[in-house]
N, C-alpha and C positions, 0 to 999 in steps of 0.2 A: 733317887728315882727321877727320871725326866718327866716333867709335867706337860700336859697339853697346853699349847700356846693359843691365845685368842687375840687377834689383831683386827681392829675395825676403824682405826684413826688414820688421818692423813699425816704424813711426816714430810720432812724436807726432801728425803730421798724420793718419795713418790711424786712430789711436785717436780723434781728434776727429771724424773722419768717421763712425765707427761710433756714437759717442755721439750725434752730431747725428741720425743716421738713426733710432736707437732712440727718440729723443724726437720723431720726425716733424718734425725741423727740416731746414733745407736741407742736402742732400748736396753735398760738394765734388766737382765734376767740372769738366772743362775742354773744353766744346764749342768748335768752331772759330769764329773770327770770320768766316771765309769760308763763306758758306752757298750751296749750289746752289739752283736754282729750286724753288719750292714745288710739290708735287704737285697735280694737278687735284683738285677737291673730290670727284669721284665715284670716285677711284682706290681708296680703302679698300674700298668695297663691291664694286667690280669685282675687286680683287685677291683678296678672300676668297672670292667666288663661284667664280672660276677655280681657286683653290686647292682648293676643295671638289670641283670637277669632276675635277681631276687626281688627287686622293686617292681618289675613288670608282673611277677607272679602275685605280689601282694597289692599292686596298684597304689603303692605308697613309696616315696623316696627312701633311700637307705636310712635306717635308724628311726624312721617315723612309725608311730603306732597310734591307733585310735584309743582315746581314753574310754575305759569301760563305763557303761551306764550304771552298773553296779559292781562294787568290789574294787580291788587294788592291784590287779594283775594284768600285765600286757605281755604279748608275745607267746611263743611256744617253744618247747624243746623239739628238735628233729635231728636226724642223722644224715650224713653224707658218706659216700664211698670214695676212697682215694683212687683216682684214675691214672695218676702220673707217679711213677716211682721216684721222681726227683722232687716231688712236693714235700714240704715240711709242714708240721702242724701249725707253724706260724703263718705260712702262706694261706692255709685254710681258714685260720682264725681271722685274718685281715679281710678276706673275701666275704666273710659272714658277720663283720662288725663285732668281733669278739677280741678281747685282749689276751695277753700272754698267760696270766694266772688263771683266767676263766677257762681257757681251753685246756690248760694243764690239769686243773682240778676235775674237770668233767671227763677227762680221758687219762686216768692215772696209769693205766697199763700200756698206753700207746707211746712209742718213742717220739720225742719232740722233733728230732731231726730226720729220722727215717721211719715214718709210720708204715710205709710199705703199700704197694699197689693192692687194692682190694680190701684194705682195712676200713672198717666202719668207724666213723668219728662222730661223737655226740656234739651237737651245737647247742649250748645252753642259752638260747635266745628267749628266755622267759624271765620276767622280772617282777618282783614285788616293788611297787613304787615306794620310795623312801618315806619315813614318817616325818614329813615336813610340808609346809605350805606349798601347794602346787602353783608356784609362781616363779617366773624368771628361770634362772639356772640354779640347779641343786647339784652339788658334787658330794657324793658319799665316798669319803676317803678310803675306808676299809674295803669297800666294794670295788674301788678303782673304776668308778663309772660316773658319768655326767648325765644329768637329765635336764631337758629344756622344755619349758611350758610356754610356747609362743603366745603373746598377748593377742596377736592378730589372727590366731587360729586356735581358739579355745578348746576344740575337741581333740587336739593332737598333743602327744608328748613325744619328744625325741630323746634318744639315749645313745651314748657312745662310750667306748672304753677309753680310759685315760691313764696316764702315768702321774704319780704324785711324788712328793719329796721323800727321799730315803731317811732313815731314822735320825741321823745327825743334822739333816736339813728338812725337818718335818714341815709339811704344808700346814699352816695354821688353820684353826677352825674359827668361824665367825661370819658375820654378815657384812657384805660389801656390795659393790656394783661395778658394772663395766664402765670404762671411761673412753679412752682414745683407741681407735683401731688403726693398725699400721700394716701396710702391705709391703712385702720385700724389706723387712726390717734389717738394719745392721745390728750387730751384737757387741757389747763391751764386756769382755770377761771381767768378773770382779777381781779386786786386788788379791784376794786370797788364792784364787786360781792361778793368777800370774806368778805369785810367789811360789806356789807348789810346782809350777812348770819350770820356773827358773832353778829351783832346787834340784830338779831332775835333769837339768842341762838342756831343756827343750825351749824352743822359741815361744815367746808369750806375747802375741800381738795385742795391742791395746784396743783394736777394733777389728772385727771380722765382718767384711761387707756382705751384702746380700748375695746369695748364690748357693751352689750345692754343698758347700762346706759350712754353711751357717746353721748352728744348732736350733735356731728358732723356726726354721722352715720359711715359708713364704707369707705366712699370716700370723699376726699377733694381736690379741685383745688385752689391753691393759686393764688392771683392776684397781680399785681404790684402796689398795694395801701397798705399803712400800715395796717396790721392786718385784711384785708378783704379777704374772701374766698367764693367760691361756694361749697357747701357741702350738704351731706345728713342730715338725722335727725332720732332720735329715737322716735319722736312724729309726725308722718306724718299727723295727722288730722289738724295740723296748717298750712299746705302748702296752699298758696293762701291767706294768711293774712299778715298784718303788725305786726309781733310778734318778730322779731329778734333784736339783738343789732347792726345791720348794715350789717351782712352777708346775702348771698343769699342762701336760703334753697330749696332743691328739694326733691321730693319723692325718696325713696331709689332706686327704679328700674330705675328712670330717670337719677339720678346722676351716677349710675353704668354704664349705656349706654354711657353717655356723657364722663365720665372719660376714658373709653377705647379708644375713638376715637378722642378727642380734643388734638391736639399737643400743646406742650409748645410754647409760643410765639404767640398764637392766639389772634388777636385783640378783645378787649371787650369794647363795647360802653354802658355805663350806662347812660340812657337817661330818660327823663320824658315827655311823650306826652299823656296827658289825652284825647286829641281829635285826632281822626284819620279819614282820608278820603281816598277813593280809588275807582278805577273803577273795575267793574265786567267784566267778559269775554263777556257778552252780551251787554255791553255798558251802564250799570246802574251805576250811581254814588252813592256810599254808604258812610255813616259816622257812627262812633261809638264814644261814649263819656263815660269816666270813672271818678269817683270821684277824684278831684284834691288832691294831697298830702298836708297836713296841712302846712308843712314847706315851700311850694312853693306858697301858696295863697298870692297874692299881687305882686309876681315877674313879672307877665305879666297879661294883661287883657284877660281872657279866651274867651270871645265872639269875640273880635278882632282877637285873634290868630286863632280861628275857621274859621272866615270869610276869613282871609288871606290864610289859608290852602285850603279852597274850591276854592278860586279864582285862586290859583296857578295851579289847575288842570282843570280849565275851561277857556272858552273864552267868548267874549261879546255876541256871538250868543246863548249861553245857559242860559236859564232863571232858576234861583234858587229860591225856596221858603225859604227865609232866616228866616222866622218864625220857620221853622222846625229845622234850625241850632240853633237858640236861645233856642228852647225847649230842644234839645239834650244837650246843654251845661248846662242848668239850672236843668235838670233832668237826670243826668248821670247814666246809668244802663247797659252799655256795649252792648245794643241791636243795631242791624243793622237798619239804617233808610235810605230809598231810596229817594234821592233828585231829581234825573233826570234819564230818560231812561225808558226802557220797564217795569221795576218793580216799578217805582215811581207812586204814586197815581195821578190821573188826576185832576189837579187844574182847577177851574172855577171862576177866579176873574172877577170883573166887567169890569176892563180895563186890559186885558192880557198884552198889550204892556208896561204898566206903573207900574203895581202892584209890580213886583219884584224889579225894581230899587228904587221905593219909599220906600219899606220895608227896603232895604239895607241902604238908607240914614237915615231912622228913627233909625235903630240900631246903626249907627255910631254916631248920635246925642245923643242917650242914653249913649254911651260909653264916649263921650266927656263931657257930663254933670256929669257923675259919676266921671271921672278923675278930673274935676274942683272942685267938692265938696270935694274930698279927699285931694287935695292940699290946699283948704281953711281950712279944719279941721286941717291939719298939721301945718298951719301957726298959 
């Protein structure tokens, strides 16, 4: 079983990366060899125009939300109607600051490539803030989303879709910080990629200069982890997927915005929270669940983790339908589920005073039996 990797130390490789960046030499990053389809040529202009329109309506820039006075939730779900038969779901996702997997899970019955004129598309632009200190940059790997809490604007949180490392090149978890920022970086493909290209009989340049063919895009923010960066991309259709070799990719317009405002030395928390819970301003308790990363399966019991997270936010006087928690964990799709409060469905159990506790005990029994069976099989 592959275990979660945690890195937070400087190494010779990271020092070399910083030195190379400071001299405007190639930065060491590891984009994926698997590249999704290239975006249409007109997408950049369309994406920025739509972002401006949304920003004007909300009076905030793209990706910016006001932190709630009470609770843990920002944004809202809404729908748009496809007006152009040539639009793809990816075009719509980028215009609304949504990633590939987010738009796919929110619209499971809609074609990714030909949604069709007149089709109604759900935009899942509502987020439970991750269970982490609201400071600096927080990247929730399972959610494929970055959150930024600017120190000079404490009432705001910014959030953007990102790509992270695919399973064999998993992005590590741990605490680090931003270091050097590089505009129009060159890229040095790692030796492993050059060997793979040579084996296929393809040219393998030692350096890819800045320009449209550079996988890092036009902006890169180096981290205090060996060879890991937050950067743009020349193939934005892959944002919101697990396709990189460990680096964190963003839409070009998002990394450009972040690049201009994030100071060097900003705290970066790379975390993995596939299950989130939080309170809405109206007193509703919501949960969200995302597919767990393959490399972290087995590191902890997902259902037990979810129950503990819910219980940390509630007290004994609040009755929770734990069957809904179990369903959210077993069918992760990123959708909001209301467990308690004004927006929660009205439950009608036969024994209201005993139903929730008995369900909870049953779930813990299932977890204990599962853990026992796993230990027996290991023996």
